[in-house]
Each structure stands twice: as C-alpha cells, then as structure tokens.
N, C-alpha and C positions, 0 to 999 in steps of 0.2 A: 402709574396712577391707569386706573379704570376710565372706564366711558361712565360710571353711574357721576354725577355734580360733588362737587368737592364745596366746602365749606367748612370759614373760618371766623368764629365767635367767641365773644368776650362776655362773660358774665358771672351770677355771682356762686358758691357752691350751693344747690338749695339743699342735699345730703351729703355726709361723706363717701367716699366709697366704698363699697363694697367689694371684697377679692374673695372668690372663687376660682374653684381647680377643675376642670373640666375632668372626666375617667381618663382619658388619656396622658393629663400632667398639665397643662396648658393652661396658664394662669389669665381670667379676664377679669377684669373689675367693672363695673357699672355702677354710675355714678347722673344725677339732675343739674342740670344749671341754668338758673336762670336771670334774664337780664329785663328793663325796661323801656320802651321808647319813650323820652321826653320829648313834650309839645309843646311849643310857646303859646301863649294864651292872644289874646285880642287887645291884655294889659301889657303884653311881654313879658308876663310872667313866666316862669318856664315849671309846669306839674308832670307829673310820673302819667305815663300813658297803661294802655294794659299790656298786665306781664305777658313775657312770652317761655315759655319754659321746653327745653330739649332734654332726652337722655342722654347719655353719653357710656359707648362700652371700648374698652380698653385691651388688648389682649398683649400676653403676653412678658417679654420686660420691660412695657410702658405698664403694663397694667400692675405689675408688681413696687415698681416707684412712684407710680400714680399713690395707690392705695397709702404707700409709708407716708408723700409728703403733704398733699392734702388731708390736713386732717381739720380745719378748721370749718364750721360749717361760714358760709358771706366771703368764702376767701373768693378775692378776683382772679379770674382764673381765663385764659385762652383756648381755644380747642380748632386744631385743624385736623380734618379729617371729607370724609367719602359720608354723603348724606344715604341712605338706606331706609326706607321700608317696610316695616316686619308686619307679617299677618298672621292669621291663628284664627280658629274654629268660636264663637263666642261660645258663653259655655250650657247656657238654655237651648244652645245648637240651633238661632234663629239665622246662623251665616258669621259670616267675617269679620272679625276688625280691626284696625293695622293701627300702627304710628310710626311715627319718622325719629330715625336712630343715626347719629352722629357717631363712626367707626373711628375713633382718634388714630391720628398716625402720627399728630404731636398735641403737647398740652405743658402752656407756660404759665406761672406764677407772673401776675401783674407787680411789676415790682412798684409800683406805683403808690403798692398800697398795703405793700410787704418788704421785711429783708430776707437775702438767699442766705445759705448755709451749704454750703455744699460737703455731700459725707457720702460714704462710701453706702450703696443698698445694699438690700441681703440678700439678691441676686449676686453680683457679683461678688459678696461675702464667701457664698455656696456655691459658685464657679470657682472659688481660688483668691477669685481678685486677682491673676496673672493679668496684665497687659504688654503684650510684645511689644509695644510701643513708649513704654514707659521708658526705657534707658538701650540705649544699642552697645552690641559688645564690644568690649576697648582692643582696639584695633590691634594686629602684632606688633615687635619691634621694628620690622621690617619694610615694611609698611608705610609708604608716600603720601598724602595727601592728595586728591584726586584733582589739583588745581595748581 
C-alpha cells in the first residue's frame, strides 16, 4: 500500500460503470458512488443529511469484473482503495481544477440488499479459464502419503 490515504466507502451506485481500454490495452472502469449521512433530529426522528458523491476508478481485471457485475443504479456497494486528487487545467484557462477519486483495490456488493451468484468473468474466459489450483495432479501409483 502506498502512503496515500486509504478509504473504505459504502453507498449506492449513481451510474453504472463505464468500461474503457487504454491504448496499451489495460481495462479501466469508472463510476460514481453516493451516500447520505443520517441525522437524528431533536424530535428523535432520523432524516437524510447532505449527500456525498465520490468518483471511483478500477483497473485491469477488477475493472472488467466491476463492469459485468455492477449493472443496476442504486446497487449498494463497498469500495476500498487509495484516495487521490486529480488535477487538470480549466477549459477557460483561468487556472486548475481538481476532484478526489478512489482508486479501488476491492469492490464488493452489499448482500444485505442483494443476492450473489458466482459466474465466470469474461476476463477468465478470455484467458482460457485455466486455474492451476483447481485440481491437483493424480499421484503416481508408488507414491506414499506424506503422513
């Protein structure tokens, strides 16, 4: 892990992930996550506070899996990753502007509000789907167990 701040955020998908590929072929997916602070009023009732929106960027296999899995706006998701500030020149040339982005290491669906069905990702299918750990080779006839 780098020295950048590490963040964990849970919220709802504001938009479905957009999957793109860099000129070198690396997959990158971008989406926004939103949440609202719950505030307890003086009357004891809970109300929604101001919303917080955060941009999320995923790379490589995580990007492809996120694009296949996160398909519904509002889907509840938890993101873990590094908080980065991205800078760019303003279009009118009056200086620089910036935004904070979570560069995700992990993305998971909140199973409180959804069910999970494992399926093979397209990245795994494209690579042939060979898992060297899925099955061990059969032992030779004269091999004795190690115990």
